[in-house]
C-alpha positions in Angstrom: 17.5 9.9 -28.7 15.0 8.7 -26.2 11.4 9.8 -26.5 10.7 10.1 -22.7 11.8 13.4 -21.2 11.1 12.7 -17.6 14.0 12.6 -15.1 15.9 9.3 -15.7 16.1 8.4 -12.1 12.4 7.6 -11.9 12.5 4.9 -14.6 15.6 3.6 -13.3 14.2 2.9 -9.8 11.1 1.4 -11.2 13.1 -0.8 -13.6 14.8 -2.4 -10.5 11.4 -3.5 -9.0 10.2 -7.0 -10.2 7.5 -6.7 -12.7 4.9 -8.7 -10.6 5.4 -6.2 -7.8 4.6 -3.3 -10.1 1.4 -5.0 -11.1 0.3 -5.6 -7.5 0.9 -2.0 -6.5 -1.1 -1.1 -9.4 -4.0 -3.3 -8.4 -4.1 -1.8 -4.9 -4.0 1.8 -6.3 -7.0 1.0 -8.6 -9.1 -0.4 -6.0 -8.3 2.1 -3.4 -9.3 4.8 -5.9 -12.5 2.9 -6.6 -13.3 2.8 -3.0 -12.7 6.4 -2.5 -14.4 7.8 -5.6 -18.0 7.3 -4.2 -17.3 10.2 -1.8 -18.1 12.5 -4.7 -20.8 10.8 -6.3 -23.7 12.7 -4.4 -22.4 15.8 -6.2 -21.4 14.9 -9.7 -22.1 11.1 -10.1 -19.7 8.4 -11.2 -19.6 10.1 -14.8 -18.2 13.4 -13.3 -15.7 11.6 -11.2 -14.3 9.7 -14.2 -14.0 12.6 -16.3 -12.2 14.6 -13.5 -10.0 11.6 -12.7 -8.9 11.2 -16.3 -8.5 14.9 -16.9 -6.3 15.4 -13.8 -4.3 12.4 -14.6 -3.6 13.6 -17.9 -2.4 16.9 -16.9 -0.1 15.2 -14.4 1.2 12.7 -17.0 1.8 15.6 -19.6 3.9 17.6 -17.1 5.8 14.6 -16.3 6.5 13.2 -19.8 5.9 16.3 -22.1 4.8 14.3 -25.1 6.1 15.5 -28.4 4.1 14.7 -31.6 7.1 14.7 -33.8 8.8 12.0 -31.7 5.7 9.9 -31.5 5.2 10.2 -35.3 8.4 8.4 -35.9 6.9 5.2 -34.2 4.7 3.5 -37.1 1.6 2.3 -35.7 1.8 4.2 -32.4 -1.0 6.6 -32.9 -3.7 3.9 -33.5 -2.6 2.0 -30.6 -2.6 5.1 -28.3 -6.1 6.2 -29.3 -7.4 2.7 -29.1 -6.0 2.2 -25.6 -7.5 5.8 -24.5 -10.9 4.7 -25.9 -10.9 1.5 -24.1 -9.5 3.1 -20.9 -12.3 5.7 -20.9 -14.9 2.9 -21.6 -13.4 0.8 -18.7 -13.7 3.8 -16.3 -17.2 4.8 -17.2 -18.4 1.3 -17.0 -16.8 0.2 -13.7 -17.6 3.4 -11.7 -21.2 3.2 -12.9 -21.4 -0.4 -11.9 -20.3 0.5 -8.4 -22.7 3.5 -8.3 -25.6 1.2 -9.2 -25.2 -0.5 -5.6 -23.0 -3.6 -6.9 -20.4 -4.1 -4.1 -17.0 -3.2 -5.1 -15.5 -6.7 -4.6 -18.1 -8.2 -7.0 -17.7 -5.6 -9.6 -13.8 -6.2 -9.5 -14.6 -10.0 -9.5 -16.7 -9.5 -12.7 -14.1 -7.2 -14.3 -11.4 -9.9 -13.7 -13.1 -12.1 -16.2 -11.5 -9.9 -19.0 -7.8 -10.5 -18.0 -8.7 -14.1 -16.9 -10.0 -14.9 -20.4 -6.6 -13.6 -21.9 -4.8 -15.8 -19.5 -7.0 -18.9 -20.2 -6.7 -18.4 -23.9 -2.9 -17.9 -23.8 -2.4 -21.0 -21.7 -0.4 -23.8 -23.4 1.1 -25.7 -20.6 -0.2 -27.1 -17.3 1.9 -24.8 -15.3 0.1 -21.8 -17.0 -3.3 -23.3 -16.7 -3.4 -24.3 -13.0 -3.1 -20.7 -11.5 -5.9 -19.5 -14.0 -8.2 -22.3 -12.8 -7.4 -21.7 -9.2 -8.4 -18.0 -9.9 -11.6 -19.1 -11.5 -12.5 -21.0 -8.4 -11.8 -17.9 -6.3 -14.0 -15.9 -8.6 -16.9 -18.3 -8.2 -16.5 -18.2 -4.2 -16.3 -14.4 -4.1 -19.4 -14.2 -6.3 -21.5 -17.0 -4.4 -20.9 -15.4 -1.1 -23.1 -12.5 -1.9 -26.7 -13.1 -0.4 -28.1 -9.9 -1.8 -29.8 -9.6 -5.1 -27.5 -7.7 -7.7 -28.9 -5.1 -10.1 -28.9 -6.6 -13.6 -27.8 -3.2 -15.1 -24.7 -3.1 -12.7 -23.8 -6.6 -13.8 -23.9 -5.6 -17.4 -21.9 -2.6 -16.8 -19.3 -4.6 -14.8 -19.1 -7.1 -17.7 -18.6 -4.2 -20.1 -15.7 -3.1 -18.0 -14.2 -6.6 -18.1 -14.2 -6.6 -22.0 -12.7 -2.9 -22.1 -10.0 -4.0 -19.5 -9.2 -7.1 -21.5 -9.0 -5.0 -24.7 -6.8 -2.3 -23.0 -4.2 -5.1 -21.9 -3.9 -6.3 -25.4 -3.8 -2.8 -26.9 -1.4 -1.3 -24.4 1.0 -4.3 -24.7 1.4 -3.4 -28.3 1.7 0.2 -27.6 4.5 -0.6 -25.0 6.5 -2.3 -27.9 6.1 0.7 -30.3 6.8 3.4 -27.6 9.1 4.3 -24.7 6.0 4.4 -22.5 5.7 7.8 -20.8 4.7 10.1 -23.6 2.3 7.6 -25.0 0.6 7.0 -21.6 0.2 10.9 -21.5 -1.5 10.8 -24.8 -3.6 7.9 -23.7 -5.0 9.6 -20.8 -5.6 12.8 -22.6 -7.7 11.1 -25.2 -9.4 9.1 -22.6 -10.4 12.5 -20.8 -11.6 14.0 -24.2 -13.8 10.9 -24.9 -15.3 11.0 -21.5 -15.8 14.7 -21.3 -19.3 15.1 -22.7 -20.7 12.3 -20.5 -18.9 13.8 -17.4 -19.8 17.5 -18.1 -23.2 16.4 -18.8 -24.0 14.7 -15.5 -21.6 16.9 -13.4 -22.3 20.4 -14.5 -20.8 23.2 -12.4 -20.5 20.8 -9.4 -17.4 19.6 -11.2 -15.8 22.7 -9.8 -16.6 22.1 -6.1 -13.4 22.0 -3.8 -14.5 18.5 -2.3 -15.1 17.0 -5.6 -11.9 18.3 -7.1 -10.0 17.1 -3.9 -11.4 13.6 -4.2 -10.9 13.4 -8.1 -7.3 14.5 -7.6 -6.6 11.8 -4.9 -8.2 9.1 -7.2 -6.5 10.3 -10.4 -2.9 10.0 -8.7 -3.6 6.8 -6.6 -5.8 5.0 -9.1 -4.7 6.2 -12.5 -1.2 8.0 -12.8 0.7 5.5 -10.4 -1.0 2.0 -11.4 -1.2 2.6 -15.1 2.4 3.9 -15.4 3.6 0.8 -13.3 1.5 -1.5 -15.4 2.8 -0.1 -18.8 6.5 -0.9 -17.4 5.3 -4.3 -16.2 3.9 -5.1 -19.7 7.5 -4.6 -21.1 8.8 -7.4 -19.0 5.9 -10.1 -18.8 3.5 -11.3 -21.3 -0.2 -10.3 -21.3 -1.3 -13.9 -20.1 0.9 -13.6 -17.0 -0.2 -9.9 -16.3 -3.9 -10.9 -16.7 -3.5 -13.7 -14.0 -1.5 -11.2 -11.7 -4.5 -8.9 -11.9 -6.6 -11.6 -10.2 -5.8 -10.0 -7.1 -8.3 -7.2 -8.2 -11.2 -8.9 -6.5 -9.4 -9.4 -3.3 -8.2 -5.8 -3.3 -11.6 -4.6 -4.2 -13.1 -6.6 -1.2 -10.5 -5.4 1.2 -10.9 -1.8 0.3 -14.6 -2.1 0.1 -14.7 -3.2 3.6 -12.2 -0.6 4.9 -13.5 2.4 3.2 -17.2 1.6 2.3 -18.0 -0.8 5.1 -18.9 -3.6 2.8 -18.7 -6.7 4.8 -18.0 -10.4 3.3 -19.0 -13.8 4.3 -16.4 -16.7 4.8 -16.8 -18.1 1.5 -15.8 -14.8 -0.2 -12.6 -14.7 2.0 -11.8 -18.3 0.9 -12.2 -16.9 -2.6 -9.8 -14.2 -1.8 -7.3 -16.8 -0.6 -7.8 -18.9 -3.7 -7.2 -15.8 -6.0 -4.1 -14.7 -4.0 -2.7 -18.2 -4.6 -3.3 -18.0 -8.3 -1.5 -14.7 -8.4 1.3 -16.2 -6.4 1.5 -19.3 -8.8 1.6 -16.8 -11.8 4.3 -14.9 -10.2 6.5 -18.2 -9.6 6.0 -19.2 -13.4 7.0 -15.8 -14.6 10.0 -15.6 -12.3 11.3 -19.2 -13.7 11.2 -17.7 -17.2 12.7 -14.3 -16.7 16.5 -15.6 -16.6 16.1 -17.3 -19.8 14.6 -14.1 -21.6 17.9 -12.3 -21.4 20.2 -12.2 -24.5 23.9 -12.8 -24.6 24.7 -9.1 -23.9 22.5 -9.2 -20.8 19.6 -7.0 -22.1 16.1 -8.4 -21.8 14.4 -5.7 -23.8 14.3 -7.5 -27.1 13.4 -10.9 -25.6 10.6 -9.4 -23.4 9.2 -7.7 -26.5 9.2 -11.0 -28.4 7.7 -12.7 -25.3 4.9 -10.1 -25.2 4.3 -10.6 -28.8 3.8 -14.6 -28.2 1.4 -13.6 -25.5 -0.7 -11.2 -27.5 -0.8 -13.6 -30.5 -1.9 -16.5 -28.2 -4.6 -14.3 -26.7 -6.0 -13.3 -29.9 -5.7 -16.6 -31.5 
């Protein structure tokens, strides 16, 4: 008996998409939502947007997957992993959006946030082929940050660094959660818990303006584009690639943040920053090639890659922690 109760056609289609592509779609969704969210800041601030985003996303995911406590209880260690992931998710969202609200450009926030998964990728590297993309991405991060001539608010930088820590923790905890559960029900629980964690902070800052139609519209779009879609895809991707590869692939977040910051928020970049984007994109492509070379060898004799993938993920998590 499967834990997930959503239509089988959706997981079947997603399962045919290469894992790196799932990560890249998730990256674009997250940064698009981050660029759209400031439209509701004047009414409810970043705290209110985060709360509504998580709340709406949790409702959508609960309708999609209909989590059952009895089914989840049968998976030993699932609840600590889910609650831990939800807490880290709430912390990441609050810190990330607050950093953007503090007038740190979206591309810079995304760049600092990337240091979290970059650290995972670097710590897990054991071969030159794994280390080169991470180093190339680090050069891109330096170029993206160095191209900004405006003095950045220290508080915003601290918030972005906190978001990086939370995101790194979420990658590791959700990788464990992906091995313990079938994904959909667990993700619904994660977002529900994250919404509860962020509720006091969001309600305190947003108040009755949280019910404003414009705010609700923005929050709904952000929830679907930047939460439901990317985190569902990321959870599936973490089943098939180790956290270190996932971490390097998310190096495209600074590039995506810069592009959406320009397109939606009108935040222009200097040529060193665009060069940094190219470097980060090259690192992501390199990590994708390394991952694709490993995938054929991950299958067992029956043609199923599930157990091999789980073992590969375990190795990545262990190396990152060690």
